[in-house]
DRENVO-629679 format. One record per residue (C-alpha): residue number from 1; chain; x, y, z. Coordinates in Angstrom, 2 decimals. Example, Ala and Ser with C-alpha at 12.3 -4.5 7.8 and 13.67 -1.06 7.14 Angstrom:
2
  seq  mol       c1       c2       c3
    1    A    12.30    -4.50     7.80
    2    A    13.67    -1.06     7.14
This chain:
192
  seq  mol       c1       c2       c3
    1    A   -53.95     5.96   -11.85
    2    A   -51.48     5.80   -14.70
    3    A   -49.67     9.22   -13.23
    4    A   -49.63     7.38    -9.86
    5    A   -47.53     4.78   -11.00
    6    A   -45.24     6.90   -12.84
    7    A   -45.11     8.69    -9.75
    8    A   -44.50     5.67    -7.86
    9    A   -41.96     4.42   -10.41
   10    A   -40.12     7.80   -10.51
   11    A   -39.91     7.90    -6.63
   12    A   -38.34     4.22    -6.52
   13    A   -35.75     5.03    -9.18
   14    A   -34.59     8.31    -7.46
   15    A   -34.16     6.46    -4.19
   16    A   -32.33     3.78    -5.88
   17    A   -30.02     6.56    -7.37
   18    A   -29.69     8.36    -3.91
   19    A   -28.44     4.88    -2.54
   20    A   -26.10     4.16    -5.05
   21    A   -24.60     7.71    -4.60
   22    A   -24.07     6.75    -0.91
   23    A   -22.05     3.96    -1.32
   24    A   -19.87     5.57    -3.31
   25    A   -15.97     4.54    -3.32
   26    A   -13.79     7.16    -0.83
   27    A   -11.02     8.34    -1.41
   28    A    -8.22     8.32     1.62
   29    A    -4.87     9.89     1.70
   30    A    -2.22     8.23     2.93
   31    A    -0.84     9.46     6.91
   32    A     3.04     9.50     6.16
   33    A     3.25     9.95    10.24
   34    A     1.70     6.36    10.57
   35    A     2.68     4.47     7.72
   36    A     6.02     2.77     7.56
   37    A     7.10     0.07     4.93
   38    A     9.75    -1.87     6.61
   39    A    12.14    -4.77     4.75
   40    A    14.18    -7.79     6.47
   41    A    16.65   -10.04     4.93
   42    A    19.57   -12.30     6.03
   43    A    22.68   -10.64     6.86
   44    A    25.18   -13.76     5.94
   45    A    23.15   -16.12     7.74
   46    A    24.17   -14.10    11.26
   47    A    21.20   -12.31    11.63
   48    A    17.77   -10.64     9.86
   49    A    18.59    -7.35     9.34
   50    A    15.10    -4.76     9.77
   51    A    15.09    -1.25     8.46
   52    A    12.16     1.05     7.54
   53    A    11.38     3.81     5.29
   54    A    10.10     7.20     7.65
   55    A     8.21     9.20     4.40
   56    A     5.71     7.20     2.00
   57    A     2.47     9.16     0.65
   58    A    -0.17     7.92    -1.70
   59    A    -3.89     7.42    -1.77
   60    A    -6.46     4.17    -1.20
   61    A    -9.40     4.09    -2.49
   62    A   -12.04     1.73    -0.76
   63    A   -15.77     0.98    -1.86
   64    A   -17.24    -1.34     1.12
   65    A   -20.44    -2.21    -0.66
   66    A   -18.95    -3.04    -4.12
   67    A   -16.06    -4.78    -2.58
   68    A   -13.46    -2.69    -4.69
   69    A   -10.54    -0.65    -4.24
   70    A    -7.07     0.61    -4.98
   71    A    -3.30     1.89    -3.81
   72    A    -0.79     3.85    -4.83
   73    A     1.86     4.45    -2.81
   74    A     5.21     6.39    -3.32
   75    A     7.84     5.69    -0.96
   76    A    10.82     8.06    -0.37
   77    A    13.86     5.67    -0.58
   78    A    16.32     8.59     0.67
   79    A    14.11     7.92     4.09
   80    A    16.07     4.87     4.32
   81    A    16.29     3.97     8.08
   82    A    18.61     0.83     8.98
   83    A    19.49     1.86    12.58
   84    A    23.41     3.74    10.86
   85    A    23.64     6.72     9.31
   86    A    26.72     5.37     7.65
   87    A    24.84     2.34     6.43
   88    A    21.55     4.56     5.31
   89    A    24.25     6.40     2.48
   90    A    25.71     2.83     1.60
   91    A    22.28     1.27     0.91
   92    A    21.53     4.23    -1.39
   93    A    24.14     3.68    -2.99
   94    A    24.19     2.38    -6.86
   95    A    24.71    -1.63    -5.86
   96    A    21.32    -1.05    -3.71
   97    A    18.81     1.31    -4.11
   98    A    20.46     4.05    -6.46
   99    A    18.40     6.68    -4.74
  100    A    20.57     9.52    -6.90
  101    A    18.67     8.07    -9.93
  102    A    15.53     6.31    -8.56
  103    A    14.24     8.34    -5.76
  104    A    11.09     6.76    -4.69
  105    A     9.60     3.23    -5.25
  106    A     5.93     2.68    -6.15
  107    A     3.40     0.46    -5.87
  108    A     0.27     0.73    -7.86
  109    A    -2.53    -1.99    -7.20
  110    A    -4.23    -4.13   -10.59
  111    A    -6.71    -5.98    -8.26
  112    A    -8.29    -5.53    -4.46
  113    A    -9.03    -9.36    -3.51
  114    A   -11.89    -9.45    -0.78
  115    A   -12.65   -12.12     1.81
  116    A   -16.22   -11.35     2.81
  117    A   -16.26    -7.61     3.94
  118    A   -12.31    -7.20     3.65
  119    A    -9.24    -7.21     1.25
  120    A    -7.19   -10.17     1.96
  121    A    -4.69    -9.57    -1.02
  122    A    -3.43    -6.73    -3.25
  123    A    -2.35    -7.79    -6.55
  124    A    -0.36    -4.77    -8.00
  125    A     3.17    -3.60    -9.75
  126    A     6.19    -2.76    -7.67
  127    A     8.63    -0.50    -9.03
  128    A    12.05    -0.15    -7.37
  129    A    15.00     1.30    -9.68
  130    A    13.06     1.22   -12.67
  131    A    12.03    -2.02   -12.74
  132    A     8.57    -3.28   -12.21
  133    A     7.51    -6.42   -11.06
  134    A     4.25    -7.85   -10.19
  135    A     3.44    -8.51    -6.30
  136    A     0.89    -9.80    -4.33
  137    A     0.57    -8.06    -0.56
  138    A    -1.15   -10.43     1.65
  139    A    -3.46    -8.48     4.02
  140    A    -3.40    -9.85     7.43
  141    A    -5.13    -6.96     9.28
  142    A    -7.20    -4.49     8.09
  143    A   -10.00    -1.97     9.53
  144    A   -12.15     0.84     8.39
  145    A   -13.76     3.21    11.10
  146    A   -13.72     6.78    12.07
  147    A   -10.42     8.17    13.28
  148    A   -11.09     8.51    17.22
  149    A    -8.99    11.67    17.36
  150    A   -10.07    13.46    14.21
  151    A   -13.42    11.96    13.80
  152    A   -12.69    11.63    10.10
  153    A   -13.21     8.30     7.98
  154    A   -10.19     6.23     8.23
  155    A    -8.62     2.82     7.29
  156    A    -5.87     0.71     8.44
  157    A    -3.84    -2.43     7.43
  158    A    -0.74    -4.67     7.66
  159    A     0.29    -6.54     4.57
  160    A     3.32    -8.07     3.80
  161    A     5.30    -9.42     0.18
  162    A     8.61   -11.25    -0.44
  163    A    10.77   -10.27    -3.50
  164    A    13.95   -10.89    -4.49
  165    A    16.24    -8.23    -5.11
  166    A    18.61    -9.73    -7.58
  167    A    15.27    -9.03    -9.77
  168    A    15.41    -5.37    -9.20
  169    A    19.28    -5.03    -9.95
  170    A    19.99    -4.65    -6.25
  171    A    21.52    -8.00    -5.78
  172    A    25.03    -7.12    -4.96
  173    A    26.39    -9.46    -2.10
  174    A    23.86   -11.94    -2.85
  175    A    23.58   -14.71    -2.06
  176    A    25.84   -14.09     1.52
  177    A    23.33   -11.25     2.16
  178    A    20.06   -12.77     1.21
  179    A    18.66   -12.44    -1.81
  180    A    14.61   -12.78    -0.58
  181    A    13.55    -9.53     0.75
  182    A    10.49    -9.49     3.09
  183    A     8.53    -6.25     2.47
  184    A     6.10    -5.55     5.57
  185    A     4.09    -2.21     5.53
  186    A     1.63    -0.56     8.14
  187    A    -0.43     2.26     6.28
  188    A    -3.31     4.28     8.00
  189    A    -5.15     6.99     5.72
  190    A    -7.59     9.48     6.11
  191    A   -10.47    10.98     4.09
  192    A    -9.41    14.55     3.81
């Protein structure tokens, strides 16, 4: 009878271990063709200007059962799209993004805050022009599901934060051109 109890205990332990392995964190690669950081700011109080970046890479780790995750994003600042070729070049200059010296911006999460089964905020470090500051991305939508076209696990989210560009050494013309910059990101990522 003792060996039967030991076998039952071993089987129970094995099934728990197998269950834990199934709930392991999953790594997703950012889908650059469906991930677009945008930024907006006041232009002399006349209008809100909207611009974006067309080349973003990175990884997202998500564990739905443990309610944990991490985000590591790299934005190619030379891929800025303001709607004007001339202004694309201007905004890459030393007074703004200074892409000759700092070609990328990065976001590295320090904590993902969940509400129920979904992330509601992502805290982390945003680095622009070599300056790192803590920011919190507010998640407005999140979905994890099989991708309908390629049939692989995928996730998508929309999130935003607001920064002061003067804090990142990019404050030329402030306050006339708004110091506050809202950053929105639409992100999709797929298991590879």
